[in-house]
mmCIF file of the N, C-alpha and C atoms, coordinates in Angstrom:
data_MODEL
# 
_entry.id   MODEL 
# 
loop_
_atom_site.group_PDB 
_atom_site.id 
_atom_site.type_symbol 
_atom_site.label_atom_id 
_atom_site.label_alt_id 
_atom_site.label_comp_id 
_atom_site.label_asym_id 
_atom_site.label_entity_id 
_atom_site.label_seq_id 
_atom_site.pdbx_PDB_ins_code 
_atom_site.Cartn_x 
_atom_site.Cartn_y 
_atom_site.Cartn_z 
_atom_site.occupancy 
_atom_site.B_iso_or_equiv 
_atom_site.pdbx_formal_charge 
_atom_site.auth_seq_id 
_atom_site.auth_comp_id 
_atom_site.auth_asym_id 
_atom_site.auth_atom_id 
_atom_site.pdbx_PDB_model_num 
ATOM 1   N N  . MET A 1 1  ? 8.526   -12.147 -0.064  1.00 0.00 ? 1  MET A N  1 
ATOM 2   C CA . MET A 1 1  ? 7.318   -13.028 -0.313  1.00 0.00 ? 1  MET A CA 1 
ATOM 3   C C  . MET A 1 1  ? 8.362   -14.090 -1.371  1.00 0.00 ? 1  MET A C  1 
ATOM 4   N N  . ASP A 1 2  ? 7.786   -15.323 -1.247  1.00 0.00 ? 2  ASP A N  1 
ATOM 5   C CA . ASP A 1 2  ? 7.979   -16.389 -1.666  1.00 0.00 ? 2  ASP A CA 1 
ATOM 6   C C  . ASP A 1 2  ? 7.443   -16.550 -3.130  1.00 0.00 ? 2  ASP A C  1 
ATOM 7   N N  . GLU A 1 3  ? 7.980   -16.116 -4.382  1.00 0.00 ? 3  GLU A N  1 
ATOM 8   C CA . GLU A 1 3  ? 7.321   -16.017 -5.709  1.00 0.00 ? 3  GLU A CA 1 
ATOM 9   C C  . GLU A 1 3  ? 6.884   -17.840 -5.761  1.00 0.00 ? 3  GLU A C  1 
ATOM 10  N N  . ALA A 1 4  ? 7.946   -18.601 -5.591  1.00 0.00 ? 4  ALA A N  1 
ATOM 11  C CA . ALA A 1 4  ? 7.978   -19.802 -6.215  1.00 0.00 ? 4  ALA A CA 1 
ATOM 12  C C  . ALA A 1 4  ? 6.559   -20.638 -5.253  1.00 0.00 ? 4  ALA A C  1 
ATOM 13  N N  . ASN A 1 5  ? 6.290   -20.279 -4.236  1.00 0.00 ? 5  ASN A N  1 
ATOM 14  C CA . ASN A 1 5  ? 5.195   -20.798 -3.418  1.00 0.00 ? 5  ASN A CA 1 
ATOM 15  C C  . ASN A 1 5  ? 3.844   -20.061 -3.337  1.00 0.00 ? 5  ASN A C  1 
ATOM 16  N N  . ALA A 1 6  ? 3.972   -18.951 -3.931  1.00 0.00 ? 6  ALA A N  1 
ATOM 17  C CA . ALA A 1 6  ? 2.729   -17.944 -3.969  1.00 0.00 ? 6  ALA A CA 1 
ATOM 18  C C  . ALA A 1 6  ? 2.484   -17.477 -2.733  1.00 0.00 ? 6  ALA A C  1 
ATOM 19  N N  . THR A 1 7  ? 3.356   -17.457 -1.344  1.00 0.00 ? 7  THR A N  1 
ATOM 20  C CA . THR A 1 7  ? 3.170   -17.263 -0.102  1.00 0.00 ? 7  THR A CA 1 
ATOM 21  C C  . THR A 1 7  ? 3.836   -15.965 0.483   1.00 0.00 ? 7  THR A C  1 
ATOM 22  N N  . TRP A 1 8  ? 3.561   -15.167 1.421   1.00 0.00 ? 8  TRP A N  1 
ATOM 23  C CA . TRP A 1 8  ? 4.047   -14.242 1.973   1.00 0.00 ? 8  TRP A CA 1 
ATOM 24  C C  . TRP A 1 8  ? 4.094   -14.439 3.559   1.00 0.00 ? 8  TRP A C  1 
ATOM 25  N N  . THR A 1 9  ? 4.726   -13.604 4.340   1.00 0.00 ? 9  THR A N  1 
ATOM 26  C CA . THR A 1 9  ? 4.634   -13.401 5.786   1.00 0.00 ? 9  THR A CA 1 
ATOM 27  C C  . THR A 1 9  ? 4.876   -11.844 5.795   1.00 0.00 ? 9  THR A C  1 
ATOM 28  N N  . ASN A 1 10 ? 4.364   -11.550 7.268   1.00 0.00 ? 10 ASN A N  1 
ATOM 29  C CA . ASN A 1 10 ? 3.858   -10.186 7.440   1.00 0.00 ? 10 ASN A CA 1 
ATOM 30  C C  . ASN A 1 10 ? 5.557   -9.846  8.227   1.00 0.00 ? 10 ASN A C  1 
ATOM 31  N N  . THR A 1 11 ? 6.612   -9.843  8.005   1.00 0.00 ? 11 THR A N  1 
ATOM 32  C CA . THR A 1 11 ? 7.985   -9.781  8.444   1.00 0.00 ? 11 THR A CA 1 
ATOM 33  C C  . THR A 1 11 ? 8.628   -8.251  8.610   1.00 0.00 ? 11 THR A C  1 
ATOM 34  N N  . ILE A 1 12 ? 7.902   -7.501  7.416   1.00 0.00 ? 12 ILE A N  1 
ATOM 35  C CA . ILE A 1 12 ? 8.638   -6.226  7.182   1.00 0.00 ? 12 ILE A CA 1 
ATOM 36  C C  . ILE A 1 12 ? 7.454   -5.278  7.644   1.00 0.00 ? 12 ILE A C  1 
ATOM 37  N N  . GLY A 1 13 ? 7.753   -3.874  7.866   1.00 0.00 ? 13 GLY A N  1 
ATOM 38  C CA . GLY A 1 13 ? 6.817   -2.690  8.131   1.00 0.00 ? 13 GLY A CA 1 
ATOM 39  C C  . GLY A 1 13 ? 6.276   -2.946  9.756   1.00 0.00 ? 13 GLY A C  1 
ATOM 40  N N  . ALA A 1 14 ? 5.682   -2.179  10.013  1.00 0.00 ? 14 ALA A N  1 
ATOM 41  C CA . ALA A 1 14 ? 5.062   -2.104  11.261  1.00 0.00 ? 14 ALA A CA 1 
ATOM 42  C C  . ALA A 1 14 ? 3.650   -2.629  11.359  1.00 0.00 ? 14 ALA A C  1 
ATOM 43  N N  . PRO A 1 15 ? 3.329   -3.061  12.315  1.00 0.00 ? 15 PRO A N  1 
ATOM 44  C CA . PRO A 1 15 ? 1.677   -3.441  12.012  1.00 0.00 ? 15 PRO A CA 1 
ATOM 45  C C  . PRO A 1 15 ? 0.860   -2.294  12.928  1.00 0.00 ? 15 PRO A C  1 
ATOM 46  N N  . GLU A 1 16 ? 1.464   -1.357  13.487  1.00 0.00 ? 16 GLU A N  1 
ATOM 47  C CA . GLU A 1 16 ? 0.406   -0.181  13.697  1.00 0.00 ? 16 GLU A CA 1 
ATOM 48  C C  . GLU A 1 16 ? 1.786   0.875   13.707  1.00 0.00 ? 16 GLU A C  1 
ATOM 49  N N  . LEU A 1 17 ? 0.732   2.083   13.134  1.00 0.00 ? 17 LEU A N  1 
ATOM 50  C CA . LEU A 1 17 ? 1.437   3.380   13.055  1.00 0.00 ? 17 LEU A CA 1 
ATOM 51  C C  . LEU A 1 17 ? 0.995   4.609   13.714  1.00 0.00 ? 17 LEU A C  1 
ATOM 52  N N  . ILE A 1 18 ? 1.479   5.230   14.650  1.00 0.00 ? 18 ILE A N  1 
ATOM 53  C CA . ILE A 1 18 ? 1.041   6.307   15.045  1.00 0.00 ? 18 ILE A CA 1 
ATOM 54  C C  . ILE A 1 18 ? 1.628   7.354   15.356  1.00 0.00 ? 18 ILE A C  1 
ATOM 55  N N  . ALA A 1 19 ? 1.239   8.952   14.765  1.00 0.00 ? 19 ALA A N  1 
ATOM 56  C CA . ALA A 1 19 ? 2.031   9.849   14.492  1.00 0.00 ? 19 ALA A CA 1 
ATOM 57  C C  . ALA A 1 19 ? 1.250   10.977  14.295  1.00 0.00 ? 19 ALA A C  1 
ATOM 58  N N  . VAL A 1 20 ? 1.942   12.024  14.721  1.00 0.00 ? 20 VAL A N  1 
ATOM 59  C CA . VAL A 1 20 ? 1.114   13.589  14.981  1.00 0.00 ? 20 VAL A CA 1 
ATOM 60  C C  . VAL A 1 20 ? 2.148   14.177  13.781  1.00 0.00 ? 20 VAL A C  1 
ATOM 61  N N  . TRP A 1 21 ? 1.558   14.965  12.708  1.00 0.00 ? 21 TRP A N  1 
ATOM 62  C CA . TRP A 1 21 ? 1.772   15.761  11.737  1.00 0.00 ? 21 TRP A CA 1 
ATOM 63  C C  . TRP A 1 21 ? 1.293   17.383  11.914  1.00 0.00 ? 21 TRP A C  1 
ATOM 64  N N  . LYS A 1 22 ? 2.299   17.849  11.653  1.00 0.00 ? 22 LYS A N  1 
ATOM 65  C CA . LYS A 1 22 ? 1.522   19.514  11.635  1.00 0.00 ? 22 LYS A CA 1 
ATOM 66  C C  . LYS A 1 22 ? 2.064   19.991  10.474  1.00 0.00 ? 22 LYS A C  1 
ATOM 67  N N  . ASP A 1 23 ? 0.972   20.731  9.622   1.00 0.00 ? 23 ASP A N  1 
ATOM 68  C CA . ASP A 1 23 ? 1.111   21.536  8.312   1.00 0.00 ? 23 ASP A CA 1 
ATOM 69  C C  . ASP A 1 23 ? 2.348   22.542  8.399   1.00 0.00 ? 23 ASP A C  1 
ATOM 70  N N  . PRO A 1 24 ? 3.367   22.527  8.056   1.00 0.00 ? 24 PRO A N  1 
ATOM 71  C CA . PRO A 1 24 ? 4.151   23.862  8.656   1.00 0.00 ? 24 PRO A CA 1 
ATOM 72  C C  . PRO A 1 24 ? 3.823   25.107  7.355   1.00 0.00 ? 24 PRO A C  1 
ATOM 73  N N  . ALA A 1 25 ? 3.007   24.774  6.234   1.00 0.00 ? 25 ALA A N  1 
ATOM 74  C CA . ALA A 1 25 ? 2.577   25.805  5.694   1.00 0.00 ? 25 ALA A CA 1 
ATOM 75  C C  . ALA A 1 25 ? 1.376   26.180  5.752   1.00 0.00 ? 25 ALA A C  1 
ATOM 76  N N  . PHE A 1 26 ? 0.681   25.676  6.898   1.00 0.00 ? 26 PHE A N  1 
ATOM 77  C CA . PHE A 1 26 ? -0.795  25.888  7.195   1.00 0.00 ? 26 PHE A CA 1 
ATOM 78  C C  . PHE A 1 26 ? -1.355  27.332  7.321   1.00 0.00 ? 26 PHE A C  1 
ATOM 79  N N  . ASP A 1 27 ? -2.389  28.090  6.509   1.00 0.00 ? 27 ASP A N  1 
ATOM 80  C CA . ASP A 1 27 ? -2.745  29.300  6.739   1.00 0.00 ? 27 ASP A CA 1 
ATOM 81  C C  . ASP A 1 27 ? -4.234  29.379  7.351   1.00 0.00 ? 27 ASP A C  1 
ATOM 82  N N  . ALA A 1 28 ? -4.547  29.708  8.146   1.00 0.00 ? 28 ALA A N  1 
ATOM 83  C CA . ALA A 1 28 ? -5.930  29.391  8.510   1.00 0.00 ? 28 ALA A CA 1 
ATOM 84  C C  . ALA A 1 28 ? -6.812  30.310  7.776   1.00 0.00 ? 28 ALA A C  1 
ATOM 85  N N  . ALA A 1 29 ? -6.552  30.928  7.106   1.00 0.00 ? 29 ALA A N  1 
ATOM 86  C CA . ALA A 1 29 ? -7.235  31.608  6.223   1.00 0.00 ? 29 ALA A CA 1 
ATOM 87  C C  . ALA A 1 29 ? -7.720  31.032  4.891   1.00 0.00 ? 29 ALA A C  1 
ATOM 88  N N  . GLU A 1 30 ? -6.921  29.939  4.729   1.00 0.00 ? 30 GLU A N  1 
ATOM 89  C CA . GLU A 1 30 ? -7.184  29.215  3.095   1.00 0.00 ? 30 GLU A CA 1 
ATOM 90  C C  . GLU A 1 30 ? -7.840  27.695  3.715   1.00 0.00 ? 30 GLU A C  1 
ATOM 91  N N  . ARG A 1 31 ? -8.406  27.713  2.397   1.00 0.00 ? 31 ARG A N  1 
ATOM 92  C CA . ARG A 1 31 ? -9.042  26.039  2.573   1.00 0.00 ? 31 ARG A CA 1 
ATOM 93  C C  . ARG A 1 31 ? -7.780  25.017  2.620   1.00 0.00 ? 31 ARG A C  1 
ATOM 94  N N  . ALA A 1 32 ? -8.137  23.872  3.158   1.00 0.00 ? 32 ALA A N  1 
ATOM 95  C CA . ALA A 1 32 ? -7.313  22.927  3.133   1.00 0.00 ? 32 ALA A CA 1 
ATOM 96  C C  . ALA A 1 32 ? -7.823  21.304  3.158   1.00 0.00 ? 32 ALA A C  1 
ATOM 97  N N  . PHE A 1 33 ? -7.172  20.437  2.755   1.00 0.00 ? 33 PHE A N  1 
ATOM 98  C CA . PHE A 1 33 ? -7.701  19.281  3.102   1.00 0.00 ? 33 PHE A CA 1 
ATOM 99  C C  . PHE A 1 33 ? -6.674  18.319  3.075   1.00 0.00 ? 33 PHE A C  1 
ATOM 100 N N  . TYR A 1 34 ? -6.803  16.837  4.229   1.00 0.00 ? 34 TYR A N  1 
ATOM 101 C CA . TYR A 1 34 ? -5.707  16.343  4.508   1.00 0.00 ? 34 TYR A CA 1 
ATOM 102 C C  . TYR A 1 34 ? -5.994  14.859  4.386   1.00 0.00 ? 34 TYR A C  1 
ATOM 103 N N  . TYR A 1 35 ? -5.246  13.812  3.955   1.00 0.00 ? 35 TYR A N  1 
ATOM 104 C CA . TYR A 1 35 ? -5.476  12.583  4.088   1.00 0.00 ? 35 TYR A CA 1 
ATOM 105 C C  . TYR A 1 35 ? -3.973  11.757  4.068   1.00 0.00 ? 35 TYR A C  1 
ATOM 106 N N  . VAL A 1 36 ? -4.078  10.760  4.376   1.00 0.00 ? 36 VAL A N  1 
ATOM 107 C CA . VAL A 1 36 ? -2.968  9.911   4.471   1.00 0.00 ? 36 VAL A CA 1 
ATOM 108 C C  . VAL A 1 36 ? -2.898  8.705   3.088   1.00 0.00 ? 36 VAL A C  1 
ATOM 109 N N  . ARG A 1 37 ? -2.029  8.213   2.793   1.00 0.00 ? 37 ARG A N  1 
ATOM 110 C CA . ARG A 1 37 ? -1.403  7.239   1.665   1.00 0.00 ? 37 ARG A CA 1 
ATOM 111 C C  . ARG A 1 37 ? -0.666  6.244   2.422   1.00 0.00 ? 37 ARG A C  1 
ATOM 112 N N  . VAL A 1 38 ? -0.770  4.997   2.521   1.00 0.00 ? 38 VAL A N  1 
ATOM 113 C CA . VAL A 1 38 ? 0.121   4.081   2.749   1.00 0.00 ? 38 VAL A CA 1 
ATOM 114 C C  . VAL A 1 38 ? 0.153   3.105   1.910   1.00 0.00 ? 38 VAL A C  1 
ATOM 115 N N  . LEU A 1 39 ? 1.622   2.330   1.923   1.00 0.00 ? 39 LEU A N  1 
ATOM 116 C CA . LEU A 1 39 ? 1.790   1.164   0.874   1.00 0.00 ? 39 LEU A CA 1 
ATOM 117 C C  . LEU A 1 39 ? 1.991   -0.297  1.703   1.00 0.00 ? 39 LEU A C  1 
ATOM 118 N N  . GLU A 1 40 ? 1.022   -1.057  1.281   1.00 0.00 ? 40 GLU A N  1 
ATOM 119 C CA . GLU A 1 40 ? 1.158   -2.286  1.999   1.00 0.00 ? 40 GLU A CA 1 
ATOM 120 C C  . GLU A 1 40 ? 1.898   -3.258  1.880   1.00 0.00 ? 40 GLU A C  1 
ATOM 121 N N  . ILE A 1 41 ? 2.327   -4.241  2.354   1.00 0.00 ? 41 ILE A N  1 
ATOM 122 C CA . ILE A 1 41 ? 3.472   -5.352  2.005   1.00 0.00 ? 41 ILE A CA 1 
ATOM 123 C C  . ILE A 1 41 ? 3.342   -5.928  0.811   1.00 0.00 ? 41 ILE A C  1 
ATOM 124 N N  . PRO A 1 42 ? 4.340   -6.139  0.160   1.00 0.00 ? 42 PRO A N  1 
ATOM 125 C CA . PRO A 1 42 ? 4.122   -6.959  -1.154  1.00 0.00 ? 42 PRO A CA 1 
ATOM 126 C C  . PRO A 1 42 ? 3.479   -8.167  -0.560  1.00 0.00 ? 42 PRO A C  1 
ATOM 127 N N  . THR A 1 43 ? 2.580   -8.816  -1.790  1.00 0.00 ? 43 THR A N  1 
ATOM 128 C CA . THR A 1 43 ? 1.916   -9.754  -1.520  1.00 0.00 ? 43 THR A CA 1 
ATOM 129 C C  . THR A 1 43 ? 1.701   -10.988 -3.071  1.00 0.00 ? 43 THR A C  1 
ATOM 130 N N  . PRO A 1 44 ? 1.521   -11.835 -2.898  1.00 0.00 ? 44 PRO A N  1 
ATOM 131 C CA . PRO A 1 44 ? 1.414   -12.431 -4.503  1.00 0.00 ? 44 PRO A CA 1 
ATOM 132 C C  . PRO A 1 44 ? 0.490   -12.124 -5.150  1.00 0.00 ? 44 PRO A C  1 
ATOM 133 N N  . ARG A 1 45 ? 0.794   -11.805 -6.367  1.00 0.00 ? 45 ARG A N  1 
ATOM 134 C CA . ARG A 1 45 ? 0.002   -11.305 -7.759  1.00 0.00 ? 45 ARG A CA 1 
ATOM 135 C C  . ARG A 1 45 ? -0.993  -12.755 -7.954  1.00 0.00 ? 45 ARG A C  1 
ATOM 136 N N  . TRP A 1 46 ? -1.964  -12.427 -8.703  1.00 0.00 ? 46 TRP A N  1 
ATOM 137 C CA . TRP A 1 46 ? -2.452  -13.587 -9.244  1.00 0.00 ? 46 TRP A CA 1 
ATOM 138 C C  . TRP A 1 46 ? -1.953  -14.319 -10.270 1.00 0.00 ? 46 TRP A C  1 
ATOM 139 N N  . THR A 1 47 ? -1.233  -13.735 -10.685 1.00 0.00 ? 47 THR A N  1 
ATOM 140 C CA . THR A 1 47 ? -0.300  -14.616 -11.582 1.00 0.00 ? 47 THR A CA 1 
ATOM 141 C C  . THR A 1 47 ? 0.625   -15.400 -10.779 1.00 0.00 ? 47 THR A C  1 
ATOM 142 N N  . ALA A 1 48 ? 1.085   -15.245 -9.735  1.00 0.00 ? 48 ALA A N  1 
ATOM 143 C CA . ALA A 1 48 ? 1.777   -15.980 -9.102  1.00 0.00 ? 48 ALA A CA 1 
ATOM 144 C C  . ALA A 1 48 ? 0.979   -17.544 -8.279  1.00 0.00 ? 48 ALA A C  1 
ATOM 145 N N  . TYR A 1 49 ? -0.163  -17.144 -7.934  1.00 0.00 ? 49 TYR A N  1 
ATOM 146 C CA . TYR A 1 49 ? -0.901  -18.105 -7.609  1.00 0.00 ? 49 TYR A CA 1 
ATOM 147 C C  . TYR A 1 49 ? -1.345  -18.993 -8.616  1.00 0.00 ? 49 TYR A C  1 
ATOM 148 N N  . ASP A 1 50 ? -1.782  -18.643 -9.813  1.00 0.00 ? 50 ASP A N  1 
ATOM 149 C CA . ASP A 1 50 ? -1.887  -19.244 -10.935 1.00 0.00 ? 50 ASP A CA 1 
ATOM 150 C C  . ASP A 1 50 ? -0.685  -20.370 -11.319 1.00 0.00 ? 50 ASP A C  1 
ATOM 151 N N  . ALA A 1 51 ? 0.469   -19.714 -11.635 1.00 0.00 ? 51 ALA A N  1 
ATOM 152 C CA . ALA A 1 51 ? 1.701   -20.435 -11.451 1.00 0.00 ? 51 ALA A CA 1 
ATOM 153 C C  . ALA A 1 51 ? 1.808   -21.590 -10.798 1.00 0.00 ? 51 ALA A C  1 
ATOM 154 N N  . LYS A 1 52 ? 1.880   -21.313 -9.348  1.00 0.00 ? 52 LYS A N  1 
ATOM 155 C CA . LYS A 1 52 ? 1.957   -22.409 -8.552  1.00 0.00 ? 52 LYS A CA 1 
ATOM 156 C C  . LYS A 1 52 ? 0.636   -23.363 -8.483  1.00 0.00 ? 52 LYS A C  1 
ATOM 157 N N  . ARG A 1 53 ? -0.263  -23.101 -8.925  1.00 0.00 ? 53 ARG A N  1 
ATOM 158 C CA . ARG A 1 53 ? -1.580  -23.976 -9.093  1.00 0.00 ? 53 ARG A CA 1 
ATOM 159 C C  . ARG A 1 53 ? -1.372  -25.054 -10.094 1.00 0.00 ? 53 ARG A C  1 
ATOM 160 N N  . PHE A 1 54 ? -0.886  -24.150 -11.189 1.00 0.00 ? 54 PHE A N  1 
ATOM 161 C CA . PHE A 1 54 ? -1.102  -25.045 -12.364 1.00 0.00 ? 54 PHE A CA 1 
ATOM 162 C C  . PHE A 1 54 ? 0.278   -25.768 -12.579 1.00 0.00 ? 54 PHE A C  1 
ATOM 163 N N  . GLY A 1 55 ? 1.212   -25.365 -11.892 1.00 0.00 ? 55 GLY A N  1 
ATOM 164 C CA . GLY A 1 55 ? 2.656   -25.910 -11.875 1.00 0.00 ? 55 GLY A CA 1 
ATOM 165 C C  . GLY A 1 55 ? 3.044   -25.307 -13.384 1.00 0.00 ? 55 GLY A C  1 
ATOM 166 N N  . VAL A 1 56 ? 2.727   -24.025 -13.732 1.00 0.00 ? 56 VAL A N  1 
ATOM 167 C CA . VAL A 1 56 ? 3.572   -23.516 -14.888 1.00 0.00 ? 56 VAL A CA 1 
ATOM 168 C C  . VAL A 1 56 ? 4.613   -22.390 -14.812 1.00 0.00 ? 56 VAL A C  1 
ATOM 169 N N  . LYS A 1 57 ? 5.530   -22.073 -15.501 1.00 0.00 ? 57 LYS A N  1 
ATOM 170 C CA . LYS A 1 57 ? 6.795   -21.229 -15.342 1.00 0.00 ? 57 LYS A CA 1 
ATOM 171 C C  . LYS A 1 57 ? 6.084   -19.621 -16.065 1.00 0.00 ? 57 LYS A C  1 
ATOM 172 N N  . PRO A 1 58 ? 5.742   -18.864 -15.609 1.00 0.00 ? 58 PRO A N  1 
ATOM 173 C CA . PRO A 1 58 ? 5.228   -17.869 -15.741 1.00 0.00 ? 58 PRO A CA 1 
ATOM 174 C C  . PRO A 1 58 ? 6.527   -17.083 -17.188 1.00 0.00 ? 58 PRO A C  1 
ATOM 175 N N  . LEU A 1 59 ? 5.653   -16.205 -18.030 1.00 0.00 ? 59 LEU A N  1 
ATOM 176 C CA . LEU A 1 59 ? 6.588   -15.698 -19.116 1.00 0.00 ? 59 LEU A CA 1 
ATOM 177 C C  . LEU A 1 59 ? 7.556   -14.630 -18.412 1.00 0.00 ? 59 LEU A C  1 
ATOM 178 N N  . PRO A 1 60 ? 8.527   -14.530 -19.078 1.00 0.00 ? 60 PRO A N  1 
ATOM 179 C CA . PRO A 1 60 ? 9.784   -13.759 -18.707 1.00 0.00 ? 60 PRO A CA 1 
ATOM 180 C C  . PRO A 1 60 ? 9.040   -11.972 -18.709 1.00 0.00 ? 60 PRO A C  1 
ATOM 181 N N  . GLY A 1 61 ? 8.960   -11.370 -17.709 1.00 0.00 ? 61 GLY A N  1 
ATOM 182 C CA . GLY A 1 61 ? 8.705   -10.157 -17.449 1.00 0.00 ? 61 GLY A CA 1 
ATOM 183 C C  . GLY A 1 61 ? 7.120   -10.080 -16.796 1.00 0.00 ? 61 GLY A C  1 
ATOM 184 N N  . THR A 1 62 ? 6.609   -11.327 -16.634 1.00 0.00 ? 62 THR A N  1 
ATOM 185 C CA . THR A 1 62 ? 5.470   -11.258 -15.720 1.00 0.00 ? 62 THR A CA 1 
ATOM 186 C C  . THR A 1 62 ? 5.363   -10.945 -14.358 1.00 0.00 ? 62 THR A C  1 
ATOM 187 N N  . ARG A 1 63 ? 4.563   -10.136 -13.949 1.00 0.00 ? 63 ARG A N  1 
ATOM 188 C CA . ARG A 1 63 ? 4.788   -9.331  -12.502 1.00 0.00 ? 63 ARG A CA 1 
ATOM 189 C C  . ARG A 1 63 ? 4.072   -10.650 -11.346 1.00 0.00 ? 63 ARG A C  1 
ATOM 190 N N  . MET A 1 64 ? 4.669   -11.240 -10.325 1.00 0.00 ? 64 MET A N  1 
ATOM 191 C CA . MET A 1 64 ? 4.344   -11.764 -9.624  1.00 0.00 ? 64 MET A CA 1 
ATOM 192 C C  . MET A 1 64 ? 3.826   -11.183 -8.008  1.00 0.00 ? 64 MET A C  1 
ATOM 193 N N  . THR A 1 65 ? 4.198   -10.085 -7.855  1.00 0.00 ? 65 THR A N  1 
ATOM 194 C CA . THR A 1 65 ? 3.815   -9.408  -6.837  1.00 0.00 ? 65 THR A CA 1 
ATOM 195 C C  . THR A 1 65 ? 3.030   -8.030  -6.828  1.00 0.00 ? 65 THR A C  1 
ATOM 196 N N  . VAL A 1 66 ? 2.399   -7.772  -6.021  1.00 0.00 ? 66 VAL A N  1 
ATOM 197 C CA . VAL A 1 66 ? 1.566   -6.602  -6.173  1.00 0.00 ? 66 VAL A CA 1 
ATOM 198 C C  . VAL A 1 66 ? 2.052   -5.614  -4.746  1.00 0.00 ? 66 VAL A C  1 
ATOM 199 N N  . ILE A 1 67 ? 1.649   -4.693  -4.581  1.00 0.00 ? 67 ILE A N  1 
ATOM 200 C CA . ILE A 1 67 ? 2.015   -3.592  -3.417  1.00 0.00 ? 67 ILE A CA 1 
ATOM 201 C C  . ILE A 1 67 ? 0.740   -2.710  -3.544  1.00 0.00 ? 67 ILE A C  1 
ATOM 202 N N  . GLU A 1 68 ? -0.272  -2.767  -2.787  1.00 0.00 ? 68 GLU A N  1 
ATOM 203 C CA . GLU A 1 68 ? -1.487  -2.294  -2.723  1.00 0.00 ? 68 GLU A CA 1 
ATOM 204 C C  . GLU A 1 68 ? -1.002  -1.134  -1.790  1.00 0.00 ? 68 GLU A C  1 
ATOM 205 N N  . ARG A 1 69 ? -1.986  0.035   -2.401  1.00 0.00 ? 69 ARG A N  1 
ATOM 206 C CA . ARG A 1 69 ? -2.055  1.302   -1.450  1.00 0.00 ? 69 ARG A CA 1 
ATOM 207 C C  . ARG A 1 69 ? -3.558  1.393   -0.754  1.00 0.00 ? 69 ARG A C  1 
ATOM 208 N N  . ALA A 1 70 ? -3.538  2.001   0.378   1.00 0.00 ? 70 ALA A N  1 
ATOM 209 C CA . ALA A 1 70 ? -4.654  2.397   1.183   1.00 0.00 ? 70 ALA A CA 1 
ATOM 210 C C  . ALA A 1 70 ? -4.640  3.851   1.370   1.00 0.00 ? 70 ALA A C  1 
ATOM 211 N N  . TYR A 1 71 ? -5.818  4.498   1.095   1.00 0.00 ? 71 TYR A N  1 
ATOM 212 C CA . TYR A 1 71 ? -5.902  6.075   1.561   1.00 0.00 ? 71 TYR A CA 1 
ATOM 213 C C  . TYR A 1 71 ? -7.298  5.964   2.533   1.00 0.00 ? 71 TYR A C  1 
ATOM 214 N N  . THR A 1 72 ? -7.020  7.070   3.540   1.00 0.00 ? 72 THR A N  1 
ATOM 215 C CA . THR A 1 72 ? -7.702  7.601   4.507   1.00 0.00 ? 72 THR A CA 1 
ATOM 216 C C  . THR A 1 72 ? -8.854  8.164   3.766   1.00 0.00 ? 72 THR A C  1 
ATOM 217 N N  . SER A 1 73 ? -9.871  8.504   4.579   1.00 0.00 ? 73 SER A N  1 
ATOM 218 C CA . SER A 1 73 ? -10.582 9.621   4.093   1.00 0.00 ? 73 SER A CA 1 
ATOM 219 C C  . SER A 1 73 ? -10.322 11.022  4.423   1.00 0.00 ? 73 SER A C  1 
ATOM 220 N N  . PRO A 1 74 ? -10.513 11.818  3.623   1.00 0.00 ? 74 PRO A N  1 
ATOM 221 C CA . PRO A 1 74 ? -9.906  13.111  3.514   1.00 0.00 ? 74 PRO A CA 1 
ATOM 222 C C  . PRO A 1 74 ? -10.677 13.855  5.133   1.00 0.00 ? 74 PRO A C  1 
ATOM 223 N N  . ILE A 1 75 ? -9.626  14.397  5.765   1.00 0.00 ? 75 ILE A N  1 
ATOM 224 C CA . ILE A 1 75 ? -10.131 15.578  6.482   1.00 0.00 ? 75 ILE A CA 1 
ATOM 225 C C  . ILE A 1 75 ? -10.030 17.320  6.075   1.00 0.00 ? 75 ILE A C  1 
ATOM 226 N N  . TRP A 1 76 ? -11.622 17.568  5.865   1.00 0.00 ? 76 TRP A N  1 
ATOM 227 C CA . TRP A 1 76 ? -11.522 19.025  5.081   1.00 0.00 ? 76 TRP A CA 1 
ATOM 228 C C  . TRP A 1 76 ? -11.430 20.148  6.130   1.00 0.00 ? 76 TRP A C  1 
ATOM 229 N N  . TYR A 1 77 ? -10.649 21.032  5.931   1.00 0.00 ? 77 TYR A N  1 
ATOM 230 C CA . TYR A 1 77 ? -10.914 22.681  6.660   1.00 0.00 ? 77 TYR A CA 1 
ATOM 231 C C  . TYR A 1 77 ? -11.228 23.919  6.015   1.00 0.00 ? 77 TYR A C  1 
ATOM 232 N N  . THR A 1 78 ? -12.296 24.225  6.653   1.00 0.00 ? 78 THR A N  1 
ATOM 233 C CA . THR A 1 78 ? -12.908 25.424  5.636   1.00 0.00 ? 78 THR A CA 1 
ATOM 234 C C  . THR A 1 78 ? -12.765 26.531  7.165   1.00 0.00 ? 78 THR A C  1 
ATOM 235 N N  . PRO A 1 79 ? -12.301 27.802  6.574   1.00 0.00 ? 79 PRO A N  1 
ATOM 236 C CA . PRO A 1 79 ? -12.097 29.126  7.464   1.00 0.00 ? 79 PRO A CA 1 
ATOM 237 C C  . PRO A 1 79 ? -13.471 29.377  7.646   1.00 0.00 ? 79 PRO A C  1 
ATOM 238 N N  . ASN A 1 80 ? -13.767 30.082  8.803   1.00 0.00 ? 80 ASN A N  1 
ATOM 239 C CA . ASN A 1 80 ? -14.745 30.852  9.186   1.00 0.00 ? 80 ASN A CA 1 
ATOM 240 C C  . ASN A 1 80 ? -15.156 31.837  8.100   1.00 0.00 ? 80 ASN A C  1 
# 
């Protein structure tokens, strides 16, 4: 991410992720739920856009980037 220009490129990470995972502690007699959390690539925070637009230098310690999280819908397992 280019903080000075409030721009970013998608040059890190993978555009697609495909995986198979098996719960090593799965017990068919117990209830369970599963979901996936992922971190998105760093992007400019609103403070970076404002600093660029108004041509001001941000205060020391101001966060200029944000890393969003994404969550899937859960998958619920209920034993018979």
